[in-house]
C-alpha positions as CSV (number, residue, x, y, z in Angstrom):
1,M,53.9,36.0,83.4
2,K,56.5,33.9,85.1
3,R,55.8,30.2,85.1
4,Q,55.0,28.9,88.6
5,T,57.4,26.4,90.1
6,Y,56.2,23.2,91.7
7,D,58.9,23.4,94.4
8,L,56.7,24.4,97.3
9,E,59.5,25.6,99.5
10,E,60.8,27.9,96.7
11,R,57.3,29.0,95.9
12,L,56.6,30.0,99.5
13,L,59.9,31.8,99.7
14,E,59.0,33.8,96.6
15,Y,55.5,34.4,98.1
16,S,57.1,35.9,101.2
17,V,59.3,38.2,99.1
18,R,56.3,39.4,97.2
19,I,54.4,40.1,100.4
20,I,57.3,42.2,101.7
21,K,57.3,44.2,98.5
22,I,53.6,44.8,98.9
23,V,54.0,45.9,102.5
24,E,56.7,48.4,101.5
25,Q,54.2,50.1,99.2
26,L,51.6,50.6,101.8
27,P,51.2,54.2,103.1
28,N,52.6,55.4,106.4
29,T,49.2,56.1,107.9
30,R,47.3,54.5,110.8
31,A,45.4,52.2,108.5
32,G,48.5,51.5,106.3
33,N,50.7,50.7,109.3
34,H,48.0,48.4,110.8
35,V,47.4,46.5,107.6
36,S,51.1,46.3,106.8
37,G,51.9,44.8,110.1
38,Q,49.2,42.2,109.8
39,L,50.0,41.4,106.2
40,L,53.7,41.1,106.9
41,R,53.0,38.7,109.8
42,S,50.5,36.5,108.1
43,G,52.0,36.6,104.6
44,T,55.5,35.6,105.5
45,S,54.4,33.0,108.1
46,P,53.6,30.1,105.7
47,Y,57.2,29.8,104.6
48,P,58.8,29.1,108.0
49,N,55.7,27.2,109.1
50,H,56.0,24.9,106.1
51,G,59.6,24.3,107.2
52,E,58.4,23.4,110.7
53,A,56.0,20.9,109.1
54,Q,58.8,19.4,107.0
55,A,60.7,18.8,110.2
56,A,57.8,17.3,112.0
57,E,58.6,14.5,114.5
58,S,55.7,12.3,113.5
59,P,52.8,12.1,111.0
60,K,50.6,13.5,113.8
61,D,52.9,16.4,114.3
62,F,53.0,17.1,110.5
63,I,49.2,17.1,110.4
64,H,49.2,19.5,113.4
65,K,51.7,22.0,111.8
66,L,50.5,22.1,108.2
67,P,47.2,23.8,108.9
68,I,49.0,26.7,110.5
69,S,50.3,27.7,107.0
70,L,46.8,27.2,105.6
71,K,45.3,29.5,108.3
72,E,47.9,32.2,107.6
73,L,47.3,32.0,103.8
74,R,43.6,32.5,104.3
75,E,44.2,35.5,106.6
76,T,46.7,36.9,104.0
77,Q,44.0,36.5,101.3
78,R,41.7,38.7,103.3
79,W,44.3,41.4,103.9
80,I,45.1,41.6,100.2
81,K,41.4,41.9,99.4
82,L,41.1,44.7,101.9
83,I,44.1,46.5,100.4
84,Q,42.4,46.3,97.0
85,R,39.0,47.4,98.2
86,V,40.2,50.6,100.1
87,P,42.5,50.9,97.9
88,L,45.7,51.3,100.0
89,I,48.1,51.2,97.1
90,K,48.0,52.6,93.6
91,K,47.3,50.1,90.9
92,S,45.7,47.7,93.3
93,E,44.6,45.6,90.4
94,L,48.3,44.4,90.3
95,L,47.4,42.4,93.4
96,N,45.2,40.1,91.3
97,D,48.2,37.9,90.6
98,M,49.0,37.7,94.3
99,L,45.4,36.7,95.1
100,Q,45.6,34.0,92.4
101,E,48.8,32.7,93.9
102,T,47.3,32.7,97.4
103,E,44.3,30.7,96.2
104,E,46.6,28.2,94.5
105,L,48.7,27.8,97.7
106,I,45.5,27.4,99.7
107,K,44.4,24.6,97.4
108,I,47.8,22.9,97.7
109,F,47.7,23.0,101.5
110,V,44.1,21.8,101.7
111,K,45.0,18.8,99.5
112,S,48.2,18.1,101.4
113,I,46.4,18.1,104.7
114,K,43.7,15.8,103.4
115,T,46.3,13.4,101.9
116,A,48.3,13.3,105.2
117,E,45.1,12.7,107.2
118,K,44.1,9.9,104.8
119,R,47.5,8.3,105.1
120,Q,47.4,8.5,108.9
121,K,44.0,6.8,109.0
122,E,45.2,4.1,106.6
123,S,48.2,3.4,108.7
124,F,46.0,2.7,111.8
125,K,44.0,0.1,109.8
126,V,47.0,-2.2,109.4
């Protein structure tokens, strides 16, 4: 297994690439098309939204934008679980790595949001 990088931007880019590859494997059926559209939107969204947070105009703006990526990751996690449960692709057990990466990214964003909120509160105490 490839060792995970700690460069979050690169990690989110690779995550988006993997999402696109999953979407391309989904069947061209009503269910497959619906799920693929939803997964493509939510699964590629954290990467550009993280970029928006990095370009935030203030700590308050950063704290406002970061949870968008978290929300999209949680939605993506649900779509991947649904793809496995149906299953919509052959060898759906191969999605276990993707679920693990999604969980790790969720933890990173939760921690980042908590840290940013803590720093903002501390800056108001001065």
